[in-house]
Each structure stands twice: as C-alpha cells, then as structure tokens.
C-alpha atoms as an extended CHARMM CRD file, in Angstrom:
* protein
*
       255  EXT
         1         1  MET       CA           -201.1490000000       -4.2560000000       71.2520000000  PROA      1               0.0000000000
         2         2  LYS       CA           -197.7870000000       -5.9370000000       71.7260000000  PROA      2               0.0000000000
         3         3  THR       CA           -199.3190000000       -9.2050000000       71.2660000000  PROA      3               0.0000000000
         4         4  PHE       CA           -200.9090000000       -7.9940000000       68.0000000000  PROA      4               0.0000000000
         5         5  ILE       CA           -197.5900000000       -6.7280000000       66.6030000000  PROA      5               0.0000000000
         6         6  LYS       CA           -195.8670000000      -10.1120000000       67.4000000000  PROA      6               0.0000000000
         7         7  ILE       CA           -198.6570000000      -12.0720000000       65.6410000000  PROA      7               0.0000000000
         8         8  PHE       CA           -198.3400000000       -9.6920000000       62.6490000000  PROA      8               0.0000000000
         9         9  ILE       CA           -194.6790000000      -10.1550000000       62.4790000000  PROA      9               0.0000000000
        10        10  LEU       CA           -194.6440000000      -13.8900000000       63.1110000000  PROA      10              0.0000000000
        11        11  LEU       CA           -197.5870000000      -14.8320000000       60.7440000000  PROA      11              0.0000000000
        12        12  PRO       CA           -195.6480000000      -14.5470000000       57.4280000000  PROA      12              0.0000000000
        13        13  LEU       CA           -192.8690000000      -16.7650000000       58.8040000000  PROA      13              0.0000000000
        14        14  LEU       CA           -195.4340000000      -19.4080000000       60.0430000000  PROA      14              0.0000000000
        15        15  THR       CA           -197.2140000000      -19.4820000000       56.7180000000  PROA      15              0.0000000000
        16        16  THR       CA           -193.9490000000      -19.8210000000       54.9210000000  PROA      16              0.0000000000
        17        17  ILE       CA           -192.9490000000      -22.9260000000       56.9770000000  PROA      17              0.0000000000
        18        18  ILE       CA           -196.3170000000      -24.5380000000       56.7940000000  PROA      18              0.0000000000
        19        19  PHE       CA           -197.0380000000      -23.9120000000       53.0910000000  PROA      19              0.0000000000
        20        20  SER       CA           -193.7950000000      -24.3170000000       51.2460000000  PROA      20              0.0000000000
        21        21  GLN       CA           -194.2790000000      -23.7310000000       47.4890000000  PROA      21              0.0000000000
        22        22  GLN       CA           -193.1410000000      -21.5620000000       44.5880000000  PROA      22              0.0000000000
        23        23  PHE       CA           -194.3580000000      -17.9100000000       44.2730000000  PROA      23              0.0000000000
        24        24  LEU       CA           -196.8530000000      -17.2390000000       41.5730000000  PROA      24              0.0000000000
        25        25  VAL       CA           -197.4860000000      -13.9520000000       39.8390000000  PROA      25              0.0000000000
        26        26  PRO       CA           -200.6540000000      -12.4800000000       41.3010000000  PROA      26              0.0000000000
        27        27  VAL       CA           -203.4950000000      -12.3180000000       38.8550000000  PROA      27              0.0000000000
        28        28  ASP       CA           -204.9500000000       -9.1910000000       40.4490000000  PROA      28              0.0000000000
        29        29  LEU       CA           -204.2710000000       -6.7610000000       43.1910000000  PROA      29              0.0000000000
        30        30  ILE       CA           -207.4520000000       -5.1480000000       44.7730000000  PROA      30              0.0000000000
        31        31  ASN       CA           -209.5060000000       -3.5770000000       41.9610000000  PROA      31              0.0000000000
        32        32  THR       CA           -206.7810000000       -3.6220000000       39.2920000000  PROA      32              0.0000000000
        33        33  PRO       CA           -205.3090000000       -6.4640000000       37.2360000000  PROA      33              0.0000000000
        34        34  THR       CA           -201.6360000000       -7.5920000000       36.7510000000  PROA      34              0.0000000000
        35        35  ALA       CA           -200.1200000000       -9.2960000000       33.7730000000  PROA      35              0.0000000000
        36        36  GLY       CA           -200.4390000000      -12.6270000000       35.4830000000  PROA      36              0.0000000000
        37        37  THR       CA           -202.8570000000      -15.3250000000       34.3970000000  PROA      37              0.0000000000
        38        38  LEU       CA           -204.3050000000      -18.3600000000       36.1980000000  PROA      38              0.0000000000
        39        39  GLY       CA           -202.8000000000      -21.0010000000       33.7680000000  PROA      39              0.0000000000
        40        40  LYS       CA           -204.5530000000      -23.6670000000       31.7450000000  PROA      40              0.0000000000
        41        41  GLY       CA           -207.0450000000      -25.7340000000       33.7310000000  PROA      41              0.0000000000
        42        42  PHE       CA           -207.1010000000      -23.5370000000       36.7880000000  PROA      42              0.0000000000
        43        43  PHE       CA           -210.0380000000      -21.5020000000       38.1660000000  PROA      43              0.0000000000
        44        44  SER       CA           -210.6420000000      -18.9880000000       40.9350000000  PROA      44              0.0000000000
        45        45  THR       CA           -213.9280000000      -18.1010000000       42.6180000000  PROA      45              0.0000000000
        46        46  GLU       CA           -214.3840000000      -14.9430000000       44.7560000000  PROA      46              0.0000000000
        47        47  MET       CA           -216.9260000000      -13.4960000000       47.1030000000  PROA      47              0.0000000000
        48        48  ARG       CA           -216.6250000000       -9.8210000000       47.8470000000  PROA      48              0.0000000000
        49        49  PHE       CA           -218.4180000000       -8.0780000000       50.7780000000  PROA      49              0.0000000000
        50        50  ALA       CA           -218.4690000000       -4.3180000000       50.3650000000  PROA      50              0.0000000000
        51        51  ILE       CA           -219.8300000000       -1.1850000000       51.9730000000  PROA      51              0.0000000000
        52        52  ARG       CA           -223.5720000000       -0.7860000000       52.4600000000  PROA      52              0.0000000000
        53        53  GLY       CA           -224.1360000000       -4.5250000000       52.3960000000  PROA      53              0.0000000000
        54        54  GLY       CA           -222.8280000000       -5.0130000000       48.8810000000  PROA      54              0.0000000000
        55        55  VAL       CA           -222.0350000000       -8.5580000000       47.6910000000  PROA      55              0.0000000000
        56        56  LEU       CA           -220.2850000000       -9.4920000000       44.4520000000  PROA      56              0.0000000000
        57        57  GLY       CA           -219.4650000000      -12.9830000000       43.3530000000  PROA      57              0.0000000000
        58        58  GLY       CA           -217.3440000000      -14.0910000000       40.4560000000  PROA      58              0.0000000000
        59        59  ILE       CA           -215.5070000000      -16.9590000000       38.7040000000  PROA      59              0.0000000000
        60        60  GLN       CA           -212.4080000000      -16.7520000000       36.4300000000  PROA      60              0.0000000000
        61        61  VAL       CA           -210.9750000000      -19.5620000000       34.3690000000  PROA      61              0.0000000000
        62        62  GLY       CA           -207.6690000000      -20.2180000000       32.7340000000  PROA      62              0.0000000000
        63        63  ILE       CA           -208.3930000000      -21.3560000000       29.1850000000  PROA      63              0.0000000000
        64        64  SER       CA           -204.7310000000      -21.5180000000       28.4260000000  PROA      64              0.0000000000
        65        65  ASP       CA           -201.5070000000      -20.4810000000       30.1310000000  PROA      65              0.0000000000
        66        66  ARG       CA           -202.0700000000      -17.0200000000       28.6340000000  PROA      66              0.0000000000
        67        67  PHE       CA           -205.7680000000      -16.6560000000       28.3170000000  PROA      67              0.0000000000
        68        68  ASP       CA           -208.3390000000      -16.1110000000       31.2080000000  PROA      68              0.0000000000
        69        69  ILE       CA           -212.0340000000      -15.4050000000       30.9240000000  PROA      69              0.0000000000
        70        70  GLY       CA           -214.4230000000      -14.5870000000       33.7810000000  PROA      70              0.0000000000
        71        71  LEU       CA           -218.0220000000      -13.6780000000       34.8920000000  PROA      71              0.0000000000
        72        72  SER       CA           -219.3010000000      -11.8070000000       37.9290000000  PROA      72              0.0000000000
        73        73  TYR       CA           -222.5890000000      -10.5690000000       39.3490000000  PROA      73              0.0000000000
        74        74  GLY       CA           -223.8390000000       -9.0240000000       42.5730000000  PROA      74              0.0000000000
        75        75  GLY       CA           -225.7090000000       -5.9920000000       43.9540000000  PROA      75              0.0000000000
        76        76  GLY       CA           -225.8300000000       -3.3740000000       46.6340000000  PROA      76              0.0000000000
        77        77  ARG       CA           -227.5880000000       -3.5960000000       50.0510000000  PROA      77              0.0000000000
        78        78  VAL       CA           -227.8240000000       -7.4120000000       49.6510000000  PROA      78              0.0000000000
        79        79  ILE       CA           -227.0150000000       -7.6680000000       53.4300000000  PROA      79              0.0000000000
        80        80  GLY       CA           -229.3390000000       -5.6500000000       55.5560000000  PROA      80              0.0000000000
        81        81  ASN       CA           -233.0540000000       -4.6230000000       55.5240000000  PROA      81              0.0000000000
        82        82  GLU       CA           -233.1160000000       -2.1270000000       52.5550000000  PROA      82              0.0000000000
        83        83  LYS       CA           -234.2050000000       -2.9210000000       49.0550000000  PROA      83              0.0000000000
        84        84  ILE       CA           -231.5130000000       -4.6370000000       47.0510000000  PROA      84              0.0000000000
        85        85  ILE       CA           -229.9770000000       -2.8330000000       44.1950000000  PROA      85              0.0000000000
        86        86  TRP       CA           -228.9430000000       -5.4290000000       41.7190000000  PROA      86              0.0000000000
        87        87  ASN       CA           -226.3090000000       -4.7030000000       39.1050000000  PROA      87              0.0000000000
        88        88  LYS       CA           -227.8730000000       -4.0880000000       35.7350000000  PROA      88              0.0000000000
        89        89  GLN       CA           -226.1430000000       -6.8680000000       34.0050000000  PROA      89              0.0000000000
        90        90  PRO       CA           -223.1920000000       -9.3970000000       34.8260000000  PROA      90              0.0000000000
        91        91  GLY       CA           -219.7330000000       -8.3200000000       34.5190000000  PROA      91              0.0000000000
        92        92  VAL       CA           -217.4350000000      -10.0200000000       31.9690000000  PROA      92              0.0000000000
        93        93  LEU       CA           -213.6300000000      -10.1570000000       31.8400000000  PROA      93              0.0000000000
        94        94  ALA       CA           -211.0270000000      -11.4890000000       29.4160000000  PROA      94              0.0000000000
        95        95  LYS       CA           -207.2270000000      -11.1590000000       29.7490000000  PROA      95              0.0000000000
        96        96  PHE       CA           -204.4670000000      -12.3800000000       27.2970000000  PROA      96              0.0000000000
        97        97  ARG       CA           -200.8740000000      -12.2470000000       28.0400000000  PROA      97              0.0000000000
        98        98  ILE       CA           -199.0250000000      -11.1770000000       24.9190000000  PROA      98              0.0000000000
        99        99  LEU       CA           -195.5580000000      -11.1750000000       26.4590000000  PROA      99              0.0000000000
       100       100  ASP       CA           -194.0710000000      -13.5170000000       29.1350000000  PROA      100             0.0000000000
       101       101  GLU       CA           -192.0160000000      -11.8470000000       31.9210000000  PROA      101             0.0000000000
       102       102  GLY       CA           -188.2450000000      -12.2200000000       31.4860000000  PROA      102             0.0000000000
       103       103  ASN       CA           -185.0720000000      -11.5070000000       33.4880000000  PROA      103             0.0000000000
       104       104  ASN       CA           -184.7930000000       -8.0190000000       32.1170000000  PROA      104             0.0000000000
       105       105  TYR       CA           -188.2630000000       -7.0860000000       30.9230000000  PROA      105             0.0000000000
       106       106  PRO       CA           -191.8290000000       -7.2050000000       32.3120000000  PROA      106             0.0000000000
       107       107  GLY       CA           -194.7750000000       -9.4320000000       31.2390000000  PROA      107             0.0000000000
       108       108  VAL       CA           -197.5390000000       -7.5920000000       29.3000000000  PROA      108             0.0000000000
       109       109  ALA       CA           -201.2490000000       -8.3710000000       29.0650000000  PROA      109             0.0000000000
       110       110  VAL       CA           -204.2340000000       -6.7710000000       27.4650000000  PROA      110             0.0000000000
       111       111  GLY       CA           -207.8120000000       -7.3130000000       28.5890000000  PROA      111             0.0000000000
       112       112  PHE       CA           -211.2610000000       -6.0970000000       29.0660000000  PROA      112             0.0000000000
       113       113  ASN       CA           -213.3700000000       -5.9090000000       32.3160000000  PROA      113             0.0000000000
       114       114  SER       CA           -216.9140000000       -4.4480000000       32.3970000000  PROA      114             0.0000000000
       115       115  GLN       CA           -217.4020000000       -5.0510000000       36.3320000000  PROA      115             0.0000000000
       116       116  GLY       CA           -217.4540000000       -1.9040000000       38.3970000000  PROA      116             0.0000000000
       117       117  TYR       CA           -217.4420000000       -1.5860000000       41.9770000000  PROA      117             0.0000000000
       118       118  GLY       CA           -219.8760000000       -0.1980000000       44.5130000000  PROA      118             0.0000000000
       119       119  GLU       CA           -223.6280000000        0.3110000000       43.7580000000  PROA      119             0.0000000000
       120       120  TYR       CA           -224.7490000000        0.6240000000       40.1330000000  PROA      120             0.0000000000
       121       121  ILE       CA           -226.3210000000        4.0510000000       39.4800000000  PROA      121             0.0000000000
       122       122  ASP       CA           -228.9750000000        3.3390000000       36.9400000000  PROA      122             0.0000000000
       123       123  SER       CA           -229.8150000000        6.9950000000       36.2370000000  PROA      123             0.0000000000
       124       124  LEU       CA           -226.1620000000        7.6380000000       35.2190000000  PROA      124             0.0000000000
       125       125  GLY       CA           -225.5610000000        4.2240000000       33.7050000000  PROA      125             0.0000000000
       126       126  LEU       CA           -222.3290000000        3.5230000000       35.6910000000  PROA      126             0.0000000000
       127       127  TYR       CA           -220.9460000000        2.1120000000       38.9360000000  PROA      127             0.0000000000
       128       128  GLU       CA           -219.7250000000        4.2780000000       41.7280000000  PROA      128             0.0000000000
       129       129  ILE       CA           -216.2070000000        2.9570000000       40.9570000000  PROA      129             0.0000000000
       130       130  ARG       CA           -216.1910000000        2.4810000000       37.2130000000  PROA      130             0.0000000000
       131       131  SER       CA           -215.1740000000       -0.5700000000       35.4270000000  PROA      131             0.0000000000
       132       132  LEU       CA           -211.8300000000       -0.6550000000       33.8900000000  PROA      132             0.0000000000
       133       133  GLY       CA           -212.9880000000       -1.3840000000       30.3350000000  PROA      133             0.0000000000
       134       134  ALA       CA           -210.1550000000       -2.0870000000       27.9670000000  PROA      134             0.0000000000
       135       135  TYR       CA           -206.6960000000       -2.0750000000       29.4480000000  PROA      135             0.0000000000
       136       136  ALA       CA           -203.0210000000       -2.9510000000       28.9870000000  PROA      136             0.0000000000
       137       137  VAL       CA           -200.7710000000       -3.7600000000       31.9860000000  PROA      137             0.0000000000
       138       138  ALA       CA           -197.0940000000       -4.5890000000       32.4510000000  PROA      138             0.0000000000
       139       139  SER       CA           -195.8320000000       -6.5620000000       35.4710000000  PROA      139             0.0000000000
       140       140  LYS       CA           -192.1980000000       -7.2090000000       36.7060000000  PROA      140             0.0000000000
       141       141  ASN       CA           -191.4850000000       -9.2880000000       39.7330000000  PROA      141             0.0000000000
       142       142  TRP       CA           -188.2630000000       -9.8190000000       41.7540000000  PROA      142             0.0000000000
       143       143  GLN       CA           -187.2280000000      -12.3400000000       44.3170000000  PROA      143             0.0000000000
       144       144  THR       CA           -185.7450000000      -10.6070000000       47.3900000000  PROA      144             0.0000000000
       145       145  ILE       CA           -182.9200000000      -11.8090000000       49.6960000000  PROA      145             0.0000000000
       146       146  PHE       CA           -185.5030000000      -12.4910000000       52.3950000000  PROA      146             0.0000000000
       147       147  ASN       CA           -187.1760000000      -15.1190000000       50.1530000000  PROA      147             0.0000000000
       148       148  SER       CA           -190.1510000000      -12.9990000000       49.3090000000  PROA      148             0.0000000000
       149       149  GLN       CA           -191.4180000000      -11.4810000000       46.0400000000  PROA      149             0.0000000000
       150       150  ILE       CA           -191.9800000000       -7.9200000000       45.0810000000  PROA      150             0.0000000000
       151       151  GLY       CA           -193.7560000000       -6.8690000000       42.0910000000  PROA      151             0.0000000000
       152       152  LEU       CA           -194.4390000000       -3.5910000000       40.2370000000  PROA      152             0.0000000000
       153       153  HSD       CA           -197.4890000000       -3.2730000000       37.9420000000  PROA      153             0.0000000000
       154       154  LEU       CA           -198.3730000000       -0.3940000000       35.5950000000  PROA      154             0.0000000000
       155       155  GLY       CA           -201.3630000000       -0.1220000000       33.3930000000  PROA      155             0.0000000000
       156       156  ILE       CA           -203.5350000000        2.1820000000       31.2350000000  PROA      156             0.0000000000
       157       157  ASN       CA           -207.2530000000        1.6280000000       30.6980000000  PROA      157             0.0000000000
       158       158  TYR       CA           -210.2320000000        3.1840000000       28.9010000000  PROA      158             0.0000000000
       159       159  SER       CA           -213.4880000000        2.8820000000       30.6700000000  PROA      159             0.0000000000
       160       160  PHE       CA           -216.6840000000        2.9010000000       28.6440000000  PROA      160             0.0000000000
       161       161  GLU       CA           -218.6740000000        4.2150000000       31.6180000000  PROA      161             0.0000000000
       162       162  GLN       CA           -218.1200000000        7.9140000000       30.4700000000  PROA      162             0.0000000000
       163       163  PRO       CA           -220.4660000000       10.3340000000       28.7310000000  PROA      163             0.0000000000
       164       164  ASP       CA           -220.0930000000       10.4670000000       24.9330000000  PROA      164             0.0000000000
       165       165  SER       CA           -218.6880000000       14.0310000000       25.1670000000  PROA      165             0.0000000000
       166       166  ILE       CA           -215.8700000000       12.9700000000       27.4650000000  PROA      166             0.0000000000
       167       167  ARG       CA           -213.6240000000       10.0390000000       26.3970000000  PROA      167             0.0000000000
       168       168  VAL       CA           -210.2650000000       10.0420000000       28.0360000000  PROA      168             0.0000000000
       169       169  PRO       CA           -208.0750000000        7.0600000000       29.2070000000  PROA      169             0.0000000000
       170       170  SER       CA           -206.8270000000        6.7300000000       32.8500000000  PROA      170             0.0000000000
       171       171  LEU       CA           -203.6910000000        5.1790000000       34.3180000000  PROA      171             0.0000000000
       172       172  PHE       CA           -203.1570000000        2.7790000000       37.2160000000  PROA      172             0.0000000000
       173       173  MET       CA           -200.2180000000        1.2680000000       39.1080000000  PROA      173             0.0000000000
       174       174  GLY       CA           -199.6730000000       -1.1100000000       41.9790000000  PROA      174             0.0000000000
       175       175  ILE       CA           -197.0640000000       -2.8640000000       44.1720000000  PROA      175             0.0000000000
       176       176  SER       CA           -197.3470000000       -6.4250000000       45.5090000000  PROA      176             0.0000000000
       177       177  TRP       CA           -195.2120000000       -7.8130000000       48.1700000000  PROA      177             0.0000000000
       178       178  GLU       CA           -195.7390000000      -11.4930000000       48.8150000000  PROA      178             0.0000000000
       179       179  ILE       CA           -193.7900000000      -12.2110000000       52.1060000000  PROA      179             0.0000000000
       180       180  SER       CA           -194.7290000000      -15.9000000000       51.6840000000  PROA      180             0.0000000000
       181       181  PRO       CA           -196.9020000000      -17.7440000000       49.1430000000  PROA      181             0.0000000000
       182       182  GLN       CA           -199.7320000000      -17.5700000000       51.6850000000  PROA      182             0.0000000000
       183       183  PHE       CA           -199.2960000000      -13.9530000000       52.9080000000  PROA      183             0.0000000000
       184       184  GLY       CA           -199.1980000000      -10.7790000000       50.7030000000  PROA      184             0.0000000000
       185       185  LEU       CA           -199.5030000000       -7.0670000000       50.9590000000  PROA      185             0.0000000000
       186       186  PHE       CA           -200.8710000000       -5.0330000000       48.1200000000  PROA      186             0.0000000000
       187       187  VAL       CA           -201.1570000000       -1.3130000000       47.3800000000  PROA      187             0.0000000000
       188       188  GLU       CA           -202.6910000000        0.1980000000       44.1530000000  PROA      188             0.0000000000
       189       189  TYR       CA           -203.3600000000        3.6630000000       42.8190000000  PROA      189             0.0000000000
       190       190  ASP       CA           -205.9140000000        4.5460000000       40.1180000000  PROA      190             0.0000000000
       191       191  SER       CA           -205.3230000000        8.0630000000       38.8540000000  PROA      191             0.0000000000
       192       192  ALA       CA           -209.0230000000        8.3370000000       37.9620000000  PROA      192             0.0000000000
       193       193  ILE       CA           -208.2760000000       10.8560000000       35.2360000000  PROA      193             0.0000000000
       194       194  ASP       CA           -211.6960000000       10.3290000000       33.7130000000  PROA      194             0.0000000000
       195       195  TYR       CA           -213.3510000000       11.3420000000       36.9870000000  PROA      195             0.0000000000
       196       196  GLU       CA           -211.7080000000       14.7850000000       36.8460000000  PROA      196             0.0000000000
       197       197  LYS       CA           -213.6340000000       15.5250000000       33.7350000000  PROA      197             0.0000000000
       198       198  TYR       CA           -216.9830000000       14.2540000000       34.9800000000  PROA      198             0.0000000000
       199       199  CYS       CA           -217.5950000000       13.4050000000       38.6830000000  PROA      199             0.0000000000
       200       200  ASP       CA           -220.7310000000       13.6760000000       40.7640000000  PROA      200             0.0000000000
       201       201  VAL       CA           -219.1570000000       13.6770000000       44.1640000000  PROA      201             0.0000000000
       202       202  ASP       CA           -222.3590000000       12.9930000000       45.9570000000  PROA      202             0.0000000000
       203       203  ASN       CA           -222.3620000000        9.5800000000       44.5320000000  PROA      203             0.0000000000
       204       204  PHE       CA           -218.7400000000        8.7990000000       43.9100000000  PROA      204             0.0000000000
       205       205  LYS       CA           -217.2230000000        9.7700000000       47.2740000000  PROA      205             0.0000000000
       206       206  ILE       CA           -213.9180000000       10.7460000000       45.7050000000  PROA      206             0.0000000000
       207       207  THR       CA           -211.4010000000       13.5030000000       46.6490000000  PROA      207             0.0000000000
       208       208  ARG       CA           -211.5450000000       15.3490000000       43.3660000000  PROA      208             0.0000000000
       209       209  GLY       CA           -208.1380000000       15.3730000000       41.4260000000  PROA      209             0.0000000000
       210       210  SER       CA           -206.5490000000       12.7770000000       43.6930000000  PROA      210             0.0000000000
       211       211  GLY       CA           -207.5600000000        9.4290000000       42.3490000000  PROA      211             0.0000000000
       212       212  PHE       CA           -208.2620000000        6.1700000000       44.3880000000  PROA      212             0.0000000000
       213       213  LEU       CA           -205.4820000000        4.7200000000       46.7240000000  PROA      213             0.0000000000
       214       214  ASN       CA           -206.2310000000        1.2290000000       47.9890000000  PROA      214             0.0000000000
       215       215  ALA       CA           -204.4170000000       -1.2650000000       50.2310000000  PROA      215             0.0000000000
       216       216  GLY       CA           -205.0210000000       -4.8620000000       51.0940000000  PROA      216             0.0000000000
       217       217  ILE       CA           -203.7220000000       -7.9160000000       53.0480000000  PROA      217             0.0000000000
       218       218  ARG       CA           -204.1880000000      -11.4340000000       51.5610000000  PROA      218             0.0000000000
       219       219  ILE       CA           -203.9170000000      -14.4310000000       53.8580000000  PROA      219             0.0000000000
       220       220  GLY       CA           -203.9090000000      -18.0650000000       52.7450000000  PROA      220             0.0000000000
       221       221  ILE       CA           -205.8590000000      -20.2380000000       55.1340000000  PROA      221             0.0000000000
       222       222  SER       CA           -204.7990000000      -23.2970000000       53.1070000000  PROA      222             0.0000000000
       223       223  GLU       CA           -203.1190000000      -23.8100000000       49.7580000000  PROA      223             0.0000000000
       224       224  GLU       CA           -206.2890000000      -23.0400000000       47.8140000000  PROA      224             0.0000000000
       225       225  PHE       CA           -208.5460000000      -20.8130000000       50.1600000000  PROA      225             0.0000000000
       226       226  TYR       CA           -207.6190000000      -17.2000000000       50.8630000000  PROA      226             0.0000000000
       227       227  VAL       CA           -209.0950000000      -14.3300000000       52.8320000000  PROA      227             0.0000000000
       228       228  GLU       CA           -208.3590000000      -10.7380000000       51.9530000000  PROA      228             0.0000000000
       229       229  CYS       CA           -208.9910000000       -7.4850000000       53.9380000000  PROA      229             0.0000000000
       230       230  ASP       CA           -208.9880000000       -4.3800000000       51.8010000000  PROA      230             0.0000000000
       231       231  PHE       CA           -208.8700000000       -0.6950000000       52.8570000000  PROA      231             0.0000000000
       232       232  ASN       CA           -209.9990000000        1.3940000000       49.8300000000  PROA      232             0.0000000000
       233       233  ASN       CA           -210.2260000000        5.0760000000       49.0180000000  PROA      233             0.0000000000
       234       234  LEU       CA           -207.4600000000        6.1300000000       51.3900000000  PROA      234             0.0000000000
       235       235  ILE       CA           -207.0160000000        9.6970000000       50.0760000000  PROA      235             0.0000000000
       236       236  PHE       CA           -209.0810000000       11.9100000000       52.5340000000  PROA      236             0.0000000000
       237       237  GLY       CA           -210.3530000000       15.4480000000       51.8370000000  PROA      237             0.0000000000
       238       238  GLU       CA           -213.3130000000       17.2810000000       50.3220000000  PROA      238             0.0000000000
       239       239  ASN       CA           -215.9010000000       14.5000000000       50.1210000000  PROA      239             0.0000000000
       240       240  VAL       CA           -214.0290000000       11.6170000000       51.7910000000  PROA      240             0.0000000000
       241       241  GLU       CA           -213.7860000000       11.5460000000       55.5770000000  PROA      241             0.0000000000
       242       242  SER       CA           -213.2600000000        7.6610000000       55.9290000000  PROA      242             0.0000000000
       243       243  PHE       CA           -211.8830000000        4.7210000000       53.9130000000  PROA      243             0.0000000000
       244       244  ASN       CA           -214.0220000000        1.8560000000       52.7460000000  PROA      244             0.0000000000
       245       245  ARG       CA           -213.4820000000       -1.5450000000       54.3370000000  PROA      245             0.0000000000
       246       246  GLU       CA           -214.0700000000       -4.7500000000       52.3750000000  PROA      246             0.0000000000
       247       247  ILE       CA           -213.6090000000       -8.5690000000       52.6970000000  PROA      247             0.0000000000
       248       248  LYS       CA           -212.9240000000      -11.0820000000       50.0320000000  PROA      248             0.0000000000
       249       249  LEU       CA           -213.0040000000      -14.7810000000       50.1590000000  PROA      249             0.0000000000
       250       250  LYS       CA           -211.1190000000      -16.4810000000       47.2330000000  PROA      250             0.0000000000
       251       251  TYR       CA           -210.6830000000      -20.1040000000       46.3160000000  PROA      251             0.0000000000
       252       252  ILE       CA           -208.1650000000      -21.1500000000       43.6430000000  PROA      252             0.0000000000
       253       253  SER       CA           -207.9000000000      -24.7410000000       42.2550000000  PROA      253             0.0000000000
       254       254  SER       CA           -207.6930000000      -26.8030000000       39.1420000000  PROA      254             0.0000000000
       255       255  PHE       CA           -210.1430000000      -28.9510000000       37.2640000000  PROA      255             0.0000000000
C-alpha cells in the first residue's frame, strides 16, 4: 500500500517532467461536455469499455477552432458470450463555442449529443443513461501556484429521451484538475432531474432523487494517447449498491 501511495504521488510530477507542454481546456469530463473544443484540424478517437461487456467507439473532429462534430456507435454485451445488444442508431454530436474564455468570465458553448450510455432499451426507446440532447455549458479555468490547472464547468441540457407527457431540462456540473498536461482528475454531477419524473429503477440503477456522481482519472501514455479509468454512479442507496467501473482509450492528434 505504501508503494502504491508513493507511485500515485510521484506520477503527476514525472509526467510533468517528461511531457512539458501547455495546458489545454478539456473537451469533456466523463459523460458531460465542457466549453472546450478540439481546434481546427484536430481529431480524437475514443473507445469505451463499460459494464456488462459494453463497447462504444467514437470520433470527434475540429472543423474550426470553435466548432466540433462527432459520430459514435457501439452496443451492450459485445464482450462475453451473450447476444449483443447493438445501439439502435449511431450517436451524433456537435458543439459550437459562442464565447471564448477570458480572465474574468467563462467560455460558453452550445451543442447537441444524441449518444447515451449503458445498454439501449428498445422497449422504452432510450439508453440506461440518457443522452444529453441539446445543451449549453460554461467553463472557467484557473492556473494554480503549483503549475496545475483547475476548471469549473456548469451546464443545462434537455434530453429528447423522455415521454411526450414529461419534458423537463436537467442540470450538470463538473470539476477538472489537471495536475500536469498528462495527468488529470475529474468529478462530475448530473442532477438527473428528468429521471425524477420518469424512472424505471429496475433498468436505470439510479438512487431516485440523487442524480449521478462520477469520477475519473486520465493518464497520458504519450502526448497523443490517453488511458482513463472512470468510477460512475457513486451515490449508493435504494437500487444502487456498487459503482460502475469503465475504461476509456483516447487518441488525440491533427491532420
């Protein structure tokens, strides 16, 4: 245990020394976006390995310094010996930053993301973790005296995966702490207000009225390749007795 603690403390310092570069505003946290965009000519590919053998792949491209588009597709039980439950259709995303971040005010972006998480429930026409739908998000980042970067991200979204009789927006927020350009810690909270109106707890595995709390660690193996470990649904009680553990592989480069 002592050896593990030493490695955890020294790893950010080592990555700072090995990969010396400027901090970039993160494009996303775990399941929620920030106001950051990739930049013109940059792209990112991601592979997510989720619970029950779920696999989700995606690509995101910076069309301009303010505008990103992306596409994703996957399914549940891809890994294992059960019948694969493919997503009904690919997920699409688009994000446009309408205000650049300044010294005294946040950056602001609007976007759309139709990709939900977990298995797609065909009988209900939605994912276990609903897609964000249309959203707006504001992000403000600060450089610390320890040469790291801390960001605060606040957003509102309107998911289209709701019954026609119940149409309410939801709120999300997150904190990013990039200890070095190659080592970051992330925490996000989705209030899941829309779940409180309509929630099948047998499928969604959510503590009713508490929302989703997720945390993650992102480590850069190189300047372009990252590995992320996420710990999702951390609010226990009622129908949740354990958190979800996921792995992401992300590659970021330019054309």
